[in-house]
N, C-alpha and C positions, 0 to 999 in steps of 0.2 A: 436301445442304452447300452454302451457300453458295460465292461466291469473295472474300470477306472472310476466311471458314473456311478452304479451302484456304489462302490464305493465309496465312495462323496458324498450322495444322498442317505446312504444310511446312519453315515455318521453321524449329518447336519439331524437324524431325527432323534438320536440316540442325545444329543445334546442341547436337543429341544426337551426331550419329555426326564431330561434331569433339571434341565433349568425349571419346566414347570412345578418340580419334587420340588425341587429348596424352595422355588418362592413359599410354595404352599407350606413346607417346614416352619419357614422363617417367619408365616403371616400370624401361624399361629402362635409361634413364640412371642413376635409384637403383640399380641392381643390378651396374652397372659402376661406380658408383664404390665400393659395398662392398667387389668385388674388388680395388680400387686403394689400399682403405686410407683412402679417403678418408670415409667415412658408416661405421662400424661401428656394431653390432645396433641400439641402435634413433635414433641419433644422426641430423640432417639432416635437410629439411624443401624439396620442391620446389614448386613452382606455373608455371600459367600462363594464361594470360587466353582464355577461346571467346567471348566477347560481350563487349559495349560500350556497348549501350542497355538498359537499365542494366549497368553494370561484372555481369559474372560471372567466380567466378573456380577455378580447380582450384587443390586443394590435400591434398597428402598428409596422410591422419587419424592422428591423433597415436600414438604409439605403436608401432610397427609395425617388424616388423624389415625393414631394406634392403635386405638379401639375399633376400627370400621380393615385390617389391613387384608388383602386377600392376595390372590398369585397376581393377578395386575398392577400390583400397587410397586412392583419390581419394576429395573431398568436392568436391562443388560448393558455394561460398557465394557471398554477393553485397558492396558493397562496404564493409558494417558488420561481415561477421565471422561473420552466421547459416548457417545454412548448408540451401541450397536443395535437395539431393537428395545420398544417400552412406548410410552405417553409420558410424559413431562420431565423433570429436569433430575441430574442428581439430585445428593444433597449437598451446601456446601462444603459436607467436611470429607465428601469423598476420596481427595489424598492424603485424610488420616488411618484411612482402611486399607488405599492404600501400600501407608508406610509402613503397613503394621503385616500385610501379608508378604510385603517384602522382605523383611527385616526377621519374621519370624519363621514361615511358611506353612502359619494360619491356612485353613483354609475356609474360617468363619470367625469374623470379626462385629462384633455387639456392645451397641452404645446405649445407655441408661440411663437417666435425670433424675436418682433419688432422691426427697428429702436428704436422707445422712448423708450418702455422701456428693451433695452442695454443699451442705453446713462440715464436713470435714475438710474439705478439699479446700473451703475457705479459714478454716481456723488452723490448719498445716499449711498455709500455701509460705508463710514465710521460711518455712523450713526445707519447704522440697522437695515435702511428702510426709509416710507414717508407717512405724515400723508398725504389725501386727505379731506379734506371738506369745507361742502358752495355750492358745486357742487348739481342742480337737477338732473345733470344724476347720481349719486348715490342712487337713489329709482326704479333701474335698477338693484341693488343688492339685491339678496333674501333677503326678512325678513327685507330691512333697508326700512321705510317708512317718513322720514324726511333730506331736502337735506341738516341739520344742522349735521346727522348723520356726525362721525369724524372713518373714514377706516385708520384703519394702513397696510402698505405695507410692511413683512418682507424684506431682504437680505438679502441670505445665502450668503456666501464666493464660488464659487464657485470650483468646486474639482474634481479631477479625478477618489477619494473615493468616492465611489455610496455608500458603503453600510454606511461609517462613518455620508455623508451630507440627509441620509436619516434619519438615529437616532437625526438628529439636529432636522430636519423637526417633524418628528412624535413626541420629545421633546414640540416645539412650541405649533404644534397645537388640544395637549391635554392642554397646559394651557390654551388655545384659542381656545374652539368652535365656535366663530362667524367670524374672517379671513373665509375669498374671499379667499385671494388668497397670491401669495408669488412669490419674484424673485430670482434668482441664477445672480450675479456680471459679466458684462460683457455678458450678457446669451440670458434670457429671464423671460417667465411668466410664473408662474403654477396656474390653476382653474380650479373650476370644482361647482358641482350641481350635485342635488336628479336626474335628469335626463340627456341628449341628448341636448335636448334645454333649458335646464336652465344656464348648463354649458359653452353652445356656445353665449347666453348671456350675460354672466361675463365676456367671454374673448371679447366680441364686448365695452362693458361699459368701460371695464379698461382699454383696449385701447384707448377710448376716451378721459378719463379721463387723461390716460399716456399721451397724445399731448400735451391737454391744458397744465397739468405742465409743461411740459417738453415748452413747445413755451414760457408759461411764465418766467422760471428760466431762461432759455438764452436768451431772450430778454433779461429780467436784468441785464445781467454778461457782454453782449454787451455795456450796457446803460454805466457802470459802468466802464469802459472802454475806454468812447469815451472820 
């Protein structure tokens, strides 16, 4: 075997080891999210970059029970969403993951379907989003240094035309590079980070804030009707 061939083989082994490690980490995160009620049944999808020359992305195979994710639950895809390795087909929302990665430079994208994100995405859909400010937990978002921060969470109308929806998301993220996430109406949360740990933390922080805002909003609504 030539030196060039050995180098190529070594690179391939290194990428595969990285892919397996990322898949195992994402599977663990997915099982945790299911246990916390943030991605029940087959809802939610998770991705992480494991190669950029050219771009290669790990993403959950479609239709899987998120309580039982394993290393084998992920596909390797390219920039066009074509499957490079793995069994099954990519999530229908793969283009949204690719849009986020392309616009933000994130290396991990996580999508959850919690009760509070679903309720709030419906309640604030007509306003195009919701603002969250004044809470100490906002400092858990990457780059945020004060509770006085105002986080705008845009809400996009849910659509089965994922290509068009991905275009809307891409346009927004190119305007607002500081965004930490967005909601799809009646659907759920997308957030991301420079690695899986940061993206997981963003889910945890935003889901906490959604519950706080949701409880406040719906409590006020009940009181106004009494």
